[in-house]
N, C-alpha and C positions, 0 to 999 in steps of 0.2 A: 618573256622573262618573270620568274618567280618574285612575289615581293621581298623574299628572303635575300635574292641576289641582289635586288635594288637597294636594300639596306646595307647590305654589306661593300656595296660600291658606290656609296653616296659621295665619297671623298676621290673618286676615280675621275680624273680631270678628263679621261676619253670616253666618259658616259655623259650623254646631254640627255637630262630629263624633261620632257615636253608634257605639260598638264594642257589636256584640251579643253577642261570644264569651265563652265561661266564665270566671269571675273569675280562674283560675289562668294561663290562656292570656294573658289580657289583662296579667296582673302581670308575666308574663315578657317579654312584646314587645308594642309596642302604639305607635301614633301619638301623638307629643307633644302634649298639650293635649284629647286626646280624652275621652269620658266614658264609662264601661262600665255597660251593663245586661244582666248574665248571663242571658239567655234563649236562648242557642245551641239547646241541646237541645229546648226546646219548638218552636223555629221549624223544626226538622229535621222533626218532626211535624206542621208546619202548625198549631201552637197558637198564638194570638196572645193569650191570656189574660195572661200576664205583660206584654206589651207594651201591652196596653190597661189593665192595671193601674197601669202607670207613665208614663200620658201627661202627668202633672202634673211629672215630671221632663224633659220635653222641650218646649222654648221652641218657641211656635207662631208667633213674629215673626221666625223666622231661617230660613234654609235648611239643611235637614238633610241630611247625607250618612252613610249606613250602612254599617257595614264588619263584614264576617266573615271566616272563613278564605279562601274562593274565590269570594265574590260571590254564591252562590246563595240562602243564607238571609238575608242582608241584602238582596236583591233583594225577597224575601217581606215583610221587615219595611218596607221602603220604599213597597212598594204598599200595604199596610195603613195607614202612616201618611197616604198621598195620599188614600185614602177617607175619612180623618178631618179632612182638609182641611188637611194639613200640606205644605208644599213639600220633599218628600223625594225622594231619588235614592239608590242605591247606587254604591259604589266598585268600579269593574270589577275582576275578579278577586282582591278581599280583600286580607287581608296577603301573599297570596303575590304580587300586582301591588305592594304597597307595597315589597316587598324588591327590585324590580327598577327601583327610581325612581331617576335621576340628574340632579343639580341643579349648575349651573356657577356660579362665583362668579370675578370677577377678583379680584387681589389687590393693593391699594393699595400705590402705591410700589415694586412690584418688577415690572419689567418682562419681560414674557415667560413669565409663569406663569398658568395658569388652573386652578383648584381643582374638581374634579368629585366631588361629595359623594353618597354613596348613605345619605340620611336613616333609611332602614329597615334599614339593616344597621350602621351606624357606621363603614363603609368609605370611605376618600378616595383617589383618584387625582388625578393632574396632568398636562395638557399643558403641557410646556416648550418653547418655541418662540422662534426668532429667523431673520430673513430668509426666510421660508415655508418654513422646515424645523421639525419637532416631533417630539419623542419622548414616550411615554406612559409615566409612572412608576406601576406598580402598578395595572395594567389589570383590569378585572372581565371576564368572558366576554361581555358585551353589547357586542360591537365596535360596532355603529351608533351608540352613544353617542358614540364617539371619532371616528367618521367625521364626524358630523354637527357636533361643536364644531370639528374641524378645518377643515371646509369653511367654516363660519362666518368664520372667519379667513384662508380662502384658503392654508391650511397642508397640505404634504404629510407625512406621519408617516413619519419615517425610522427609528425603533427603538422597541422596548418594553423596559423596564426593571423588574425586580422588586426590590426593597429586600430581600427575603429569602424564604425558602420559606413562603408563608402556610400556616396552619392553619385560618383561619375563613372564607376563601373561596376558590374555585376560581379560579386565575390564569389570566387571559386573554392572557398573554405569549406563549404557544406558538401559539395560534390567531391571534394578531394578527400574529406572525412569518410564519404560514403563508400567511394570507390577503393582506397587505400586501407580502410577499417583503422583508421587513426583519429586521435581527438582533434576537435576544432576548438580552439581558443579564443575567445572575445571576452572584452570586459562585458558584465551584464548591465551596466548603465547604458550602453548604446544594443543590447540584444532585443527590446521590443517585445514582439510576439514570438521570438524563437525560443525551442525547447531543447534542440537537440545541439548542444554546444558545452565545453567546457569553461566555467567562468575563471578569469584571471584578474586580479586586482593588484593595486600598488604594492611591491615589495615581494610579490609573488615572484617565484623562480621556474623555468621549465629546463628540465635536463635533458642535453643534446650530447649523447656519448658521455665523456667524462668532465663536460663543461656545462656551463649554465647560462641561460638568458635571463636577464633580471628586468621585471617590469617596473615602469615608472608611470604614475597617473599623470597625463598632461593635458589637461581638458581645455577647451577652446576652439577648436575645429570642430569637433562634437564633444558633448559632456564627457563620454567614456574614452575619448582618445587617450592612447598608451604610446610611450618610447619603449625601446629595448636597448640596453646595454650588453655588449658582447667583447670582454676585454676591453681594449682602447677605441671600439667602435660605437657609436651610437645610431642606432636606427629610429631616426625621429618621426617615421609614420607622414601624416599631413599636418604636424605641428611646425616643423622647421624645414624650410628648402633653401635652395642655394642662393636663390637671389630674393626671396619671400618668404611668406609663412602661410600656414593654411587659412583659408576664409572663415569666419566665425558665423555665417549668416545662413547656412544651408538646414539648419534645424529649426530657425523662426527668423523671418525677415524683417519683423517690426523692429523698429530702430531700439526699442529699450532692450527687446532681447539680443541685437546684435552687440549693443555696449556692454551688456553683462558677459555675454561669450568673449568679447574682444578683451574685457578685464582679466578674465580667466585665462585667456591666451597669453596675455602680457606675463602673469605670474609664472604660467608654465614655461615661458620663453627665459624668465628670470632664473628659475630653478635649472633649467639646462645650462645657462651662463655659468654655473658654479662648478661645472666640470673641468678638467685641466685643458688649456688652449690647444694641446696637440690632439685631442679627442677626434677621430676620424666621425664626420657626420655623413650618414648615409641617408638620404630623403626618400620619401614614398611617391614624389613627383617632380618634373622638371617642366620648364617652358621653354627651353632650348637645350640643344645637345652639344654646346660647343665644347664641354668637359666630358671625356668619356674614359673611364667610369665616372658617374656623377658623383664625386666625394670630395670633400674638403675638410680643412680643420676647422674646429669651433674658433678657434682664435683668429681666423681669416674671416669666417663670417661675422664676426664681432665687429670687425673692421670695414667690411664691405656689404653686409647686408643691413640696409639702413633700417629696416623694421626690426631686426634683431638688435641693433646697436642703439635704439633709443632708450633713454634713461628715463623719461617722464611717461607714467602710466596714461594721464590724460592726453597727452600728446599723440601716443600710441594709437589709444581708442578713437581720437578725431580722425587721425590719418587713415584708419581703417575703414571707418564709416564713409568718408569722402570717397575712397578709392575702390571700392568694389566693382569688378567688371560683371557681365553677364554671368547667368549660373549655367552650370554644366546642363548640356541638352539633357531633357528627359530626366531630371535629377530626381523628382518626385517620385516617378514609376520605380527608378534604379532603388531609391531607398526603401520603399515599400517591399521590394523583391528581398533585399538584402536584412529587413526587419522580420522577415517572414510573414509579412501582411499581404502579400501576393504571391503565387506560386513560381516556382523557379520552373520555367518551362523551356521547351526548344525554341531557339529563335531570338533568346532575350538579349544575346550578345549584340544583337543590331541597334539596341538602346544605347550603346555606350561609344558607337562610331562618331568622330567628331572631334573638335580641338578639347585641349584640357583647359578647365577654368576652375582649379580648386584654389589657387592661390589668391591671397588678397594683394592685387598689383598695386 
């Protein structure tokens, strides 16, 4: 079974998702709603004792899809289960494939925005379009995903935009600009050693068809972070999420630097709070996917998002400093690539596989 089909069937009660990786790996990163049976090391040795002993944990009246790291040991487990009479298959390429899945959603009541979610990484990008022209905001490396979505709408991609220099995934902005022969927009504060990009700053606009995206400088997560407005929608990048806000420690982990960045983040959030309550917030990341698409009103976030609702700058900064989680995997290598300090070579997508840790939890 392809990872795309697994993604499409996550809510299918007739599908049982069985993850056979070791417990630590499962706890760090897994398909939401899956069941863990930690027998990976046994399966590597083609030992099925643990699987056979656990058959009573696996429903025999549902379709079973087995997941491992790369699809090899899960294929062995699925074959064993079929021999026992189960309707079982393996997910192609395992969690490596899961990290590359992209799922598209329309945004209700917002004309001209398609949300493109990577459920395996927590990353979100957007196709913003009008009059047969579209731009991609925060693209991944997997350009075919955007080509396909744009083709479905009969849209020509005319630009790529990054809301900031990402630390959790390798940006597809420069490859998209090269392949589609379009501009790649980025705030120069976040550009570091890059020289092939189109600079955008606070107050700039980017024309899309007969409409415009407006740039708002919202530093904090990174010094050059921006948000974008599109009619009644706010594409908030990694500044404001549904349940949290962007972490301010990935540019410098010294507490003094973190406090300075967190102070900037508070002021950026305070600026966004001046928008109308019915503004639809479209974030750049998520920590779970209970909301599909991942969108809500600014007024709702002021009530439900504890960090966004804080009135005291000092309390906000202290809370941020005390609650930071582990950094994204390989984030220094990913930053170096996105800054142009290291080459963008084949296989760099492997660096970004793993859990999303860009929020200040």
